[in-house]
FIDRENVEX-318934 format. One record per residue: y, x, z of N, C-alpha, C, CB in turn; residue number from 0. Coordinates in steps of 0.05 Angstrom, whole numbers, plus 5000, padded with zeros to 4 digits. Glycine has a CB too. Layout:
pt n_v->Y n_u->X n_w->Z ca_v->Y ca_u->X ca_w->Z c_v->Y c_u->X c_w->Z cb_v->Y cb_u->X cb_w->Z vofi->NUM
...
//
This chain:
pt n_v->5013 n_u->0182 n_w->2505 ca_v->5030 ca_u->0150 ca_w->2505 c_v->5039 c_u->0149 c_w->2535 cb_v->5007 cb_u->0117 cb_w->2496 vofi->0
pt n_v->5024 n_u->0156 n_w->2552 ca_v->5021 ca_u->0145 ca_w->2574 c_v->5046 c_u->0165 c_w->2589 cb_v->4987 cb_u->0146 cb_w->2585 vofi->1
pt n_v->5047 n_u->0194 n_w->2583 ca_v->5064 ca_u->0213 ca_w->2595 c_v->5092 c_u->0201 c_w->2579 cb_v->5053 cb_u->0247 cb_w->2590 vofi->2
pt n_v->5089 n_u->0195 n_w->2553 ca_v->5117 ca_u->0191 ca_w->2543 c_v->5135 c_u->0161 c_w->2559 cb_v->5113 cb_u->0188 cb_w->2506 vofi->3
pt n_v->5111 n_u->0143 n_w->2564 ca_v->5122 ca_u->0119 ca_w->2576 c_v->5130 c_u->0126 c_w->2606 cb_v->5100 cb_u->0096 cb_w->2576 vofi->4
pt n_v->5121 n_u->0148 n_w->2620 ca_v->5129 ca_u->0151 ca_w->2648 c_v->5153 c_u->0168 c_w->2660 cb_v->5108 cb_u->0160 cb_w->2660 vofi->5
pt n_v->5155 n_u->0187 n_w->2635 ca_v->5179 ca_u->0208 ca_w->2636 c_v->5204 c_u->0196 c_w->2643 cb_v->5183 cb_u->0222 cb_w->2609 vofi->6
pt n_v->5210 n_u->0171 n_w->2626 ca_v->5238 ca_u->0164 ca_w->2638 c_v->5238 c_u->0144 c_w->2664 cb_v->5255 cb_u->0150 cb_w->2614 vofi->7
pt n_v->5216 n_u->0134 n_w->2677 ca_v->5213 ca_u->0129 ca_w->2700 c_v->5212 c_u->0148 c_w->2720 cb_v->5196 cb_u->0118 cb_w->2700 vofi->8
pt n_v->5204 n_u->0173 n_w->2712 ca_v->5200 ca_u->0197 ca_w->2735 c_v->5230 c_u->0205 c_w->2733 cb_v->5174 cb_u->0226 cb_w->2726 vofi->9
pt n_v->5243 n_u->0206 n_w->2715 ca_v->5273 ca_u->0216 ca_w->2713 c_v->5292 c_u->0200 c_w->2737 cb_v->5287 cb_u->0208 cb_w->2679 vofi->10
pt n_v->5285 n_u->0159 n_w->2730 ca_v->5298 ca_u->0148 ca_w->2743 c_v->5292 c_u->0154 c_w->2771 cb_v->5298 cb_u->0125 cb_w->2737 vofi->11
pt n_v->5270 n_u->0153 n_w->2780 ca_v->5264 ca_u->0158 ca_w->2803 c_v->5276 c_u->0182 c_w->2818 cb_v->5242 cb_u->0160 cb_w->2803 vofi->12
pt n_v->5276 n_u->0202 n_w->2806 ca_v->5287 ca_u->0225 ca_w->2814 c_v->5315 c_u->0224 c_w->2815 cb_v->5279 cb_u->0244 cb_w->2799 vofi->13
pt n_v->5328 n_u->0214 n_w->2801 ca_v->5360 ca_u->0202 ca_w->2809 c_v->5367 c_u->0190 c_w->2826 cb_v->5371 cb_u->0187 cb_w->2795 vofi->14
pt n_v->5348 n_u->0165 n_w->2826 ca_v->5350 ca_u->0142 ca_w->2848 c_v->5349 c_u->0159 c_w->2877 cb_v->5321 cb_u->0119 cb_w->2845 vofi->15
pt n_v->5330 n_u->0176 n_w->2882 ca_v->5324 ca_u->0188 ca_w->2905 c_v->5350 c_u->0210 c_w->2912 cb_v->5294 cb_u->0203 cb_w->2901 vofi->16
pt n_v->5355 n_u->0222 n_w->2892 ca_v->5378 ca_u->0242 ca_w->2894 c_v->5402 c_u->0228 c_w->2902 cb_v->5384 cb_u->0257 cb_w->2869 vofi->17
pt n_v->5405 n_u->0202 n_w->2889 ca_v->5430 ca_u->0191 ca_w->2890 c_v->5434 c_u->0173 c_w->2927 cb_v->5430 cb_u->0167 cb_w->2861 vofi->18
pt n_v->5408 n_u->0169 n_w->2931 ca_v->5400 ca_u->0161 ca_w->2962 c_v->5412 c_u->0182 c_w->2977 cb_v->5367 cb_u->0158 cb_w->2971 vofi->19
pt n_v->5400 n_u->0205 n_w->2971 ca_v->5410 ca_u->0229 ca_w->2993 c_v->5433 c_u->0238 c_w->2990 cb_v->5394 cb_u->0253 cb_w->2992 vofi->20
pt n_v->5447 n_u->0237 n_w->2973 ca_v->5479 ca_u->0242 ca_w->2970 c_v->5489 c_u->0221 c_w->2987 cb_v->5493 cb_u->0240 cb_w->2937 vofi->21
pt n_v->5483 n_u->0197 n_w->2978 ca_v->5507 ca_u->0177 ca_w->2987 c_v->5494 c_u->0178 c_w->3023 cb_v->5506 cb_u->0138 cb_w->2965 vofi->22
pt n_v->5477 n_u->0176 n_w->3031 ca_v->5466 ca_u->0181 ca_w->3061 c_v->5485 c_u->0204 c_w->3072 cb_v->5432 cb_u->0192 cb_w->3063 vofi->23
pt n_v->5486 n_u->0226 n_w->3061 ca_v->5493 ca_u->0249 ca_w->3069 c_v->5529 c_u->0249 c_w->3069 cb_v->5478 cb_u->0270 cb_w->3050 vofi->24
pt n_v->5538 n_u->0245 n_w->3048 ca_v->5566 ca_u->0234 ca_w->3049 c_v->5574 c_u->0213 c_w->3071 cb_v->5571 cb_u->0221 cb_w->3022 vofi->25
pt n_v->5558 n_u->0196 n_w->3077 ca_v->5565 ca_u->0171 ca_w->3088 c_v->5561 c_u->0182 c_w->3117 cb_v->5546 cb_u->0144 cb_w->3076 vofi->26
pt n_v->5545 n_u->0196 n_w->3125 ca_v->5540 ca_u->0213 ca_w->3151 c_v->5562 c_u->0227 c_w->3153 cb_v->5516 cb_u->0232 cb_w->3151 vofi->27
pt n_v->5572 n_u->0244 n_w->3130 ca_v->5587 ca_u->0267 ca_w->3145 c_v->5623 c_u->0249 c_w->3154 cb_v->5591 cb_u->0301 cb_w->3116 vofi->28
pt n_v->5619 n_u->0226 n_w->3133 ca_v->5648 ca_u->0208 ca_w->3134 c_v->5645 c_u->0195 c_w->3163 cb_v->5651 cb_u->0181 cb_w->3106 vofi->29
pt n_v->5620 n_u->0187 n_w->3169 ca_v->5620 ca_u->0172 ca_w->3198 c_v->5625 c_u->0192 c_w->3222 cb_v->5591 cb_u->0156 cb_w->3205 vofi->30
pt n_v->5615 n_u->0215 n_w->3218 ca_v->5617 ca_u->0238 ca_w->3240 c_v->5647 c_u->0249 c_w->3240 cb_v->5594 cb_u->0265 cb_w->3234 vofi->31
pt n_v->5657 n_u->0244 n_w->3220 ca_v->5685 ca_u->0253 ca_w->3216 c_v->5706 c_u->0241 c_w->3229 cb_v->5692 cb_u->0252 cb_w->3191 vofi->32
pt n_v->5703 n_u->0211 n_w->3239 ca_v->5716 ca_u->0189 ca_w->3253 c_v->5714 c_u->0195 c_w->3289 cb_v->5697 cb_u->0159 cb_w->3244 vofi->33
pt n_v->5694 n_u->0203 n_w->3292 ca_v->5680 ca_u->0203 ca_w->3319 c_v->5687 c_u->0233 c_w->3332 cb_v->5644 cb_u->0196 cb_w->3316 vofi->34
pt n_v->5680 n_u->0236 n_w->3352 ca_v->5688 ca_u->0262 ca_w->3368 c_v->5671 c_u->0283 c_w->3362 cb_v->5688 cb_u->0258 cb_w->3400 vofi->35
pt n_v->5650 n_u->0282 n_w->3344 ca_v->5631 ca_u->0294 ca_w->3332 c_v->5649 c_u->0318 c_w->3322 cb_v->5616 cb_u->0276 cb_w->3310 vofi->36
pt n_v->5641 n_u->0343 n_w->3319 ca_v->5655 ca_u->0369 ca_w->3306 c_v->5643 c_u->0376 c_w->3283 cb_v->5655 cb_u->0393 cb_w->3323 vofi->37
pt n_v->5661 n_u->0376 n_w->3259 ca_v->5647 ca_u->0380 ca_w->3234 c_v->5643 c_u->0405 c_w->3232 cb_v->5660 cb_u->0370 cb_w->3212 vofi->38
pt n_v->5650 n_u->0428 n_w->3244 ca_v->5648 ca_u->0451 ca_w->3244 c_v->5620 c_u->0460 c_w->3252 cb_v->5666 cb_u->0460 cb_w->3259 vofi->39
pt n_v->5611 n_u->0443 n_w->3273 ca_v->5582 ca_u->0452 ca_w->3281 c_v->5563 c_u->0439 c_w->3258 cb_v->5573 cb_u->0441 cb_w->3314 vofi->40
pt n_v->5572 n_u->0425 n_w->3238 ca_v->5552 ca_u->0418 ca_w->3216 c_v->5551 c_u->0439 c_w->3199 cb_v->5558 cb_u->0392 cb_w->3200 vofi->41
pt n_v->5580 n_u->0448 n_w->3194 ca_v->5583 ca_u->0467 ca_w->3175 c_v->5565 c_u->0499 c_w->3183 cb_v->5618 cb_u->0470 cb_w->3174 vofi->42
pt n_v->5567 n_u->0499 n_w->3208 ca_v->5554 ca_u->0527 ca_w->3222 c_v->5523 c_u->0520 c_w->3215 cb_v->5560 cb_u->0530 cb_w->3262 vofi->43
pt n_v->5508 n_u->0492 n_w->3222 ca_v->5482 ca_u->0498 ca_w->3217 c_v->5475 c_u->0492 c_w->3190 cb_v->5466 cb_u->0486 cb_w->3235 vofi->44
pt n_v->5493 n_u->0478 n_w->3177 ca_v->5487 ca_u->0476 ca_w->3147 c_v->5485 c_u->0499 c_w->3128 cb_v->5506 cb_u->0462 cb_w->3136 vofi->45
//
């Protein structure tokens, strides 16, 4: 019963963490696009 109860919570935690990671990555890329920081360097290292 514990595993069945914790399974949806685990999925929600994974989706929450992935959502924060994607949001931070897109926000950083959008922020760096407006400044003098070159996006080509980000693509080369990434």
